[in-house]
C-alpha positions, 0 to 999 in steps of 0.5 A: 516713627510718625508724630502729630503735626499740631503745635501752639505759636507765640500768639496762643493759636494752635497751628498745624504743620503744612504737608510737604506737598501743599502749596503756599504753606502757611501751617494752618493759620488760614484755619486757625480759629477753628482749630484754636476754639477746639484747643481751648475747649479740649485743653482749657488752656489760657492761651488758647482762650485768650487767643480768641478773646484778643482776636475777636475783642473789638467785636465783643465790646461793641465794634464792628465785625471784622474777623481775622483768621490769625494775626499773621494771616489777617484775612477777612474778606474770605472769612468762613462760615465754619470759623464764625460758627466756631467763634460762636461756639467759643462764646457759649463755652467761655463768655456765655454773658456776652452770647447776645453779640452773636446777633450782631454778626452780619448776615453776609459774613464776608465777601464770599460768605453769607450766613446758612439759614440754619446758622442764623437760626442756631445764633438767635437760639443761643443768643435770645432763647425764644422758643419759636427760634428753637422751633424753626431751628429744630424744624429746618434742620431735621429736614436738613439731616434727612436730606443729608443722610439720604443723599450721602448714602445714596452717593455712597451705596451707588458707588459701593463705597465702604469704610476702611480701618484707620490703621490701613486707610489711604486715600485713592488717587483721583485718576483711580476713581470710577465715575460714581466714586468720583461723583460721591467725592465731589458732591456729597456733603463733607464730614467736616460740616457734620462735625460742626453741625454736632458741635452746634447741637452740643451748644444748643440749651438742654431739652427736647429739641436738643435731643431729637437733633442728636438722633439726626446727627448720629446717622450721618457719621461713621460708626467709628467717628467716636467723637461725633457719636460722643458729643451727641450722647450716643451709647457706645458699645463694649466693642466701641470702647475697646477700638476707641481705647486702641486709637492712637491717632492719625497725623491729621484731625480724623474726625472731620473726614471719613475713612472711605474714597470720599476722603482726598488726603492720606491719614496715616496713624501715629506711632510711638511717644507723642508730643503735647497737643495730640488733639485728635486722641485728647478730644476723646478723653476731654471734659467737653461739657459746658459749664455756663448756663444760658 
């Protein structure tokens, strides 16, 4: 029986047991912020919500930007754009009245990361609500999504890459990839960046701009990526709903990967009874709506 690897630690963070072949295993402490924000949204448990509040408490209340990945992994020099974005998503869900603090996140997030253009604009849409930021964000991100769609489709089409079923998917070893397949794996825009972009759009104020962005995101993922499609309010067919109901989860978070040769790690289907926090499945049935108004 294969079970999922998520568990809650003593600090209230959701961790993920490292695979046996990983070098320097840390059970996901380096990626704990984003995973815990998602757990807070899915489960609405106080432990998860408070873990993020405590982690960013100094900044929220007017202090300097000094983010930590986890209490036991307080790396700041390489804090990433993705986890910074997840922190802003947390503010939008759980503390929208202090979203104005997001403007205080420095353009240089850390020694290794700076804000992207769309991230900088997105933060200002949320923190100010001004129409010109909405216009600039939509114009830039709309073009960006079209470019990503063309580029990824070109690489996969040139390599003849097709998606597989989740029950039978196994990653192709790099040595077995043809040159075009290797190119597609190395330089296509990764699926995790599409998923986080969908959460960014989910957090936008309702309106014309948001509706247009939803239509740009949906073509960027596989039809079997039900989470992103649901976040973007895409209509699921009867066959989609049957497939979603059959889905029992994988031993990693499937929604940040494509089930094709661009994915470098194996994802195994789960079977049998599962412990709590099977987030790969639970996210599909959670109430993902945002209750706090901007």
